[in-house]
N, C-alpha and C positions, 0 to 999 in steps of 0.2 A: 643718430635710429644709434647709434654707439649709445651715446649715454640713458637711454632705458633698458640697455641690455640687461642687471643687474636686476629686474623688474620679476621677469621668465625662471628668475634660478628655484629649484627646491634646494631648502633650509631643512638642510641637517638635524635640528634639533628635534624638532615636526613628529616628525616614526612616521612609518608607511602609513594607511591609511587603513582604513579599513573594508574588508572584500563586498561587494555589493551582494544585498539578501538574491539567493538563488529559490525563485520558487519552483525547484526541482516535485517538491508534491504533491503543487496541485498538480503538475502534467502527471504523473503516479495517477491520482486519484481520479484525476478526467480517463485516464485510460482503461484501468481499472472500470468502472460505469461504466463507460462504454461498449465493452465486454458482455459488460453485465444482463445488458441493455441487448445489444447484439446477441449472445448468446446462451440469455435467459439460466435456470437453472443446471445449464451444464458446468458455465464458468461460475459460478454459486458452490458447484459441486468439486471441482477443480481448483478455487485458490482458497476452498475451507481443508480439501483430503492436503495442498502442499504448507498450509497452517497447521495443518497436526503433523503433520511430517514435522518440520521446524520446532513448533512445541516441544515435539514429543524427543527431539534429538537435547536439545538444551537441557529438560530435564535430566535426561540420562548424564546428561557432565551441570550437571551440580545447580540449575535454576533453581530457585522455589519461591521468586517474586518476579511479577511481567511487568513493566511498564503498562501492560493494558490496564484501563478500570475495574477489572475483576483482579486484579493482583495475581494470589493463588493460582500459579503454572494450572494445578488440578481443576479449578474452576474452567480457565481461558480453553482445556482441554475437553471437557466436559461442553460448552458451549460449541466448540468448535465442530464437537458430534453431536451434536444437536441440528445447528444449519447442515452439515456435509447428509445426514440419514433427510430432511425433508427435503433437498436438490436433490437428494436422486428417486425420492419419491413421489414428486414432482414432475421431474423430468418427463417421464414417461405422457402425462398429461397434458404437459406445455409441446409435445411432438405430437402429436394429434391432436389437438387445438392448431398446429400451425396444417399439420396433413390435411389438415380438413379446410384448416382458409385457403389453401392451393389446390383444393378440388373444388 
């Protein structure tokens, strides 16, 4: 058995292996989608409001370009504001639908 002991040794010249890919973002996206399905426009309003607060703070601190496809943070903030207003308008209709459905 000792004649094969040298085969199970780490070669220091190779270096450390790359860490395995962690698809955490996919889990986060799934959770956000689930919350949106369950809570409807209420979740959309909450997430868009959170994003508006984050982008506004980042813009005040000097972020002018975002990695978002829209690029300019003013466009991102305008987009998020439109989504938030649409969600706020849709919320009473969504609540009324579910109240009517349950009764």
